[in-house]
N, C-alpha and C positions, 0 to 999 in steps of 0.2 A: 576845908573839910575834915572834922576829925576821923580816925578809923571806925572808933566804936560805934559813930551814929550813921554809917554808910545805911545799912537797913532801914534805920527810920525814916531817913530823908527819902529813901525811895519809894515807901508807903506815903510820906507824906505829898509826894509829887502826884503819886497814883491816886491822891483822895482829892485833888483840886483839879477845876477847870483851867485855872489862872496860876500854877506855881510860881515860886520869887523867881527862879531861873528865868522864865519865860518873861516876866514883866523887867529884869534886869535887862535881859535881849532887846526889848522893845525901847526901853528908855535910853540904849544905845543907838537908837536910830535905824536898828536893824529891823525889816517888817518881817510879821508873825502871821503865818497862813492856817486855817484851820481846814481839817480836810474831814471827810465822814466814813471812810470806807478804807481798808489795809490793802486794796487795790490801788490806791494812789502811791504812785512813786517815790517816796521819803529825798531818794536819792536827789532826784531832779530839782526837786525844790531845794534842797542844801545845797547844792552846787550854785546854785542863785543866789545864794548868802540870804536865802527866806528861811525862816525856822517853820517846819511842819510840825503840827500837834493835831491829832486826833480829837475830834470834837465830841465831848461827852453829855450827859443829862442829868449826872449826879445830882447836882446843884438844884433842880427843879423839885418844887414843892406844889407842884398843879400841872394841870393841864388845861387851863380854859382858854387860852390864844391856840396851843394846837389844836383843841376841839373846835374850836372855830373855824378853822381853815382846811381842817383833815377830816372833821367828822369823828365821830365816836367808836366806829367797829373799825380798827385800824392798830397797827402795832405801836405801843406808846413810847418806843426810844426815839424815833425822829418826832413825835409830838413832843416830846420834851427838849430836844433840840431846838426845835422853831420855839416854845416855850423860853427859854432861854434867850433868843436870838431877839423875840419881842419884846421882852422885858431889857432889854439892852445889854444882857450879861457877856455878849460877846463883841461888844463894840471894841473890844481893844484890838482885835483882828484885824489886817490889813486886806485880806482877802478869804475866800474859801474854794474849795474844790469838792465839788458832788458827783457821788457816782451812783448808777443806777446797782447799788449791791442788790437792792431789790426793787419791786414797785412802791412799797413805801417809801423807801428812799430816797427813789427817782421822784416821787411827788414831792418829796422836800423843797426840791429846786425850783418848783413852780407854786408850792406854796410860800416859801420864802420870799419870792418876788411879789407875787401877790401881798403878803402881809406887808411889806415895804413899801406898798402903796398907802397904806392907811397906817403906819407906824414910820414915818421919815426917819433915816438915819441910820437902819437897821441893816441895809444890804451894803456889805463893803463895794469899795470901788473895782476889787478884780474879784468877781464871781462868775466860777466857770463849772461848763458840765462835763466832766472828764468820760466818755462813753466808756465800757468793758463788754466785751462780747463775750458770749456764753459758752465757745468753743474754741479751743487752743490750737486745732490743727490747721495748717494751711491759711486761707483768709484771715480768720480768727486773729493766728496769730501776727500777720501783716496789718492787719486792721488796729490790733493794741499797739503795735509801734507808731503807725500814722496818729493814733492819738496822742501818743507821749511826744512826738514831732510838732503838734499843734502847740498842746502844752508847754513845750521849752521856746515857740516862737510868740506865743501869748504873753508869757512870763516875761521873756526878754523885752518886751514891746514897752510892758506895763510897770516893770521894777527898773527899766534903763541899764540891765545888764545883759553881759553876753556868756552862754552857759558854752563851756567849751569841754570836746572829748577827757581833757586832762583834769577838768573840774568834776566832770562825772565819776572820772575812775578815783580821783581822792576820796569825792564822798561814799562812793562803793566801799573802797577800803575803810573808810571811817564806820561805816553802818555794820560792816562784816567783825570787825573786831569786837562788837557789842551784841552782834550774835553768838559769836563764841564764847564770848565771856557768859551769856543767857545761859547756852548749853552746858556750859561747866556748874554753871550755877544750880540748874534742873537736875544736872548729874547725881546731886546730893539726895535727891527722892529716891536714887535706885539702893539707896543704901537699906540694910536691913533694919537699922534704926535710924531715920532720916534726921539732919542736924537743923533743917529747916522746916517749916511749914509750907504747905500749898498756897496759904494766903500771902506768904512773902515772897514765895517765886512766881505766883500772878501778878503781885506789886510791883516787882523788877520788870515783869514786861508791860505793862503798862505805865509805869515810867518811862521808859524807851519810846514810848509814842508821843511826849510831850516835851522832854526834856531837850536841851542842845547838845549833839551827840559827845563832844568832848566831854560836857559835865559828865554825863549818864555813862560812858565807858569808865570816867574816873570813879565813879560811886561803885561800879560793878565790879571794878578790882578788890576794891576795898569790901566789899559785899562776900565776896568770894574768900578773901583772909579772915574774916569774921565767921563766916559758914565753918571754915577749916577748924576755928580754934574750939567750937561749940563742942561739948559732948554728945554723943549719939542719944536718939530719942527711945522711949518705950516702943520696941517691936512688936508688939502685942495689939496694937492700933488698927483697927479696922482700913484699910486701904482702898480708896476709891477713885476713880477716874470721873469728870464732869466734861460733858460735851452738850450741845447745843448751840442757842441763841448767844447773841452779843451780851457780854457781862464785862463791866469797867468798874464795878463799884466796891468790888472786894466783900459786899456782905452777904453773899450766900455762901463762898468760901468760909468766913469768917463763922457764919451760922452753923454749917456742918461741922469744924472744927473746934467750934468752944464747948461742946461736951466734954473734951478730952478722951474721946471714943475713939474718933477717927480722923484720917490724914488725908487731904485730896494730894493724890502721888501724881497725878497726871490729867491734862486736859487739850480738847480739840477746841479751843474758843479762837476767834479771830483778833482779840483784844491780848492773847496768851501766845501760845505757841506758835501756832498760825502764822503770825505777825513775827515774832521776835527771833525765830530759829532759821535755821538754813542758810547758809553763807551764798553768794549769787555766784555762780560760775563765772570762770574768766573769761574775755571773748574781746577781739580785735576790735568790736563796735559795741561800746558800754550799753545802747540803747537796747540791741540785743540780748546781751546778759541781763539786764535787767527786768527785761520782756520774760525770759525764761522764768526768773525767780518769783515774779508777782504773778502772772497768769499761767505759767504751764504746771509749776510746782502747788499751784492754789487746790485747797480740799474742800472749797467753801460749795455749799448744796444749790447755789445759781450757778454753777456749771454743769451742762449737761452730758449725761452719761458718765457719770462718775459715781454712781453710789458704789458700785463694788470695791472701787478704788478706797472709797472712804470707809466703809466698815473693814476692811482689810487692814488700814491704818490704826483704827480703833482698837482691832482686837490686837494688832501687834502690841498696841499701848497697853493694855489690859493685861498681855502677857509678859511683857519686860519689865513694868513696874509691880509683877504679881498684886494686881488689883482683885478686892473681893467682890467689887460689885461696880457699877456705872449709874449715875446719874444724868439724866438725860432730860434736861433742861430747855424749856422755850417759853418766850415773850406771848403772851397771849395775842391771838391773830397773825402770829407769826408763820405764812403759809409753808415755808421754806422748810424749816426745821420741826415745825409741829408735824408736818407731812411725814419727813425722813424719821426722826424719831421714833414714829410707830413701826416702820420696817425695821428701825435698829433695834429696839425694843424686842418685835417678833424674832429675829435673826438672834439675838443674843441670850434670849428664854432658848430657843432650842438647842445651844450651846451648852447650857446647863450655867451660863452668866447671870448672877441676880443683877435684874435693871429697873429704875424708880424712874418712872415720866413725873415730870412736873410741869406745869402750867401756871406760869404767874406772869405779872405786869413788872415791867422796867423798873430796875433800882431803887428809886426813891419813891416808888407807888406800889412797890411790893406787898403784899398780903404775909406778913412773917410768920403769923400765929399758925395760918395752916400749913406752911411750907416746914416748919419745925416740927407739928406733928405729924407730917409724914415722914422728914426724916429720921426722925424718933424710931418709928415704925419699920423701915429698910434697915436702922442698923440693929433693933432686936431680930430681925430676920436672918440678917448676916450671922449675927452672934450666936443664933439658934444654930444653923448650917456649920458653923466652925465648930460648936461643942456635939452635934452629931458624928461629923468628919471624927471629930478626937476620939470620941468613943468608940465608932466603928474600929479607927486606926489600933484603939487599947486593946480592944477586943481580939483582933487580928495576932498582933502580937503576942498575947498571951497564948492565943492557942498554938500558936507557932514553936512558943518555947514549951508549951505541954509535949506537945508532938514530938519536940527535939528529945526530951527526957525521956519519953519512952523507945 
């Protein structure tokens, strides 16, 4: 891998459902397992010699299969996943782990099985439902550990492997290295003139959800070196934070940044910083350490009673990144983010922080023309606010100088 190509290779991996590195892994006779949610502990799968990849629907060009089993009034992300499964695009997988990230994703488990009765060969041999509690305290934490133990047992039996604590600790160390490298890369967005675009940083996070970890860490080390060699960008760009529903296609970030007026300096997406950052705390019991990372530190709106914490995290991000505004996006019929974005927009407005709410279809089905118009209007609103503040500051400064002369 050439050093100057690292960023491009990360973006390429983030733009495919089956990157070349994944196909090489499978060609070597090693299993590949798809997961539907960031709650699935990748370290457990990797410790078993299995490559975990997050399933994405970015290659879907319609939703006829998804509509047939889900119906029309449901989030288009799981429908796109079922569309690809039904069309055979996921036949390279040796297994799938599905979680109830939301009710639509819970239904993906039953809809995929039902579709398998009509379309032979689309349900892989290992097809596991990994349950996730909605609370982290007491019983919820124990429940999550029990679910992980069941996953370990089922994988050990199906793939004929033994997963030891040493294997888990080694996988944790490998994934934590990638998380630290991601945080280093993301740190460039803190600069007055960032050397990276928000699209590039998001691509690096998404790539980490599909590439073999050794390959990913190597690319990330090179990407950090590339970023350090770049000159600073224009510091006059409007700085934005993006929050809300799953976004794994890079299209929305490219749309925002393509005008040359704005830069996405932060996000709270499950394919982004929610997945890619925060190292696992050391523990004598690797499963407890993994549970603490995936369950307790989660800021997903599926978790009960965590709105105040999620709002606080978003505000911290806005302040630390010196953001001018927030884009709150959700996929149509996404009840969790759709509801929460309304609360977020209300509270941000009370604090004087510009916020734009966008409802859209998932990735390849998105209506980009309408989104373009709304983003343009939002950037003009922020630019006008910036100009007003600059004029007020200029007037105040002039008045202060005049007073001093008197």
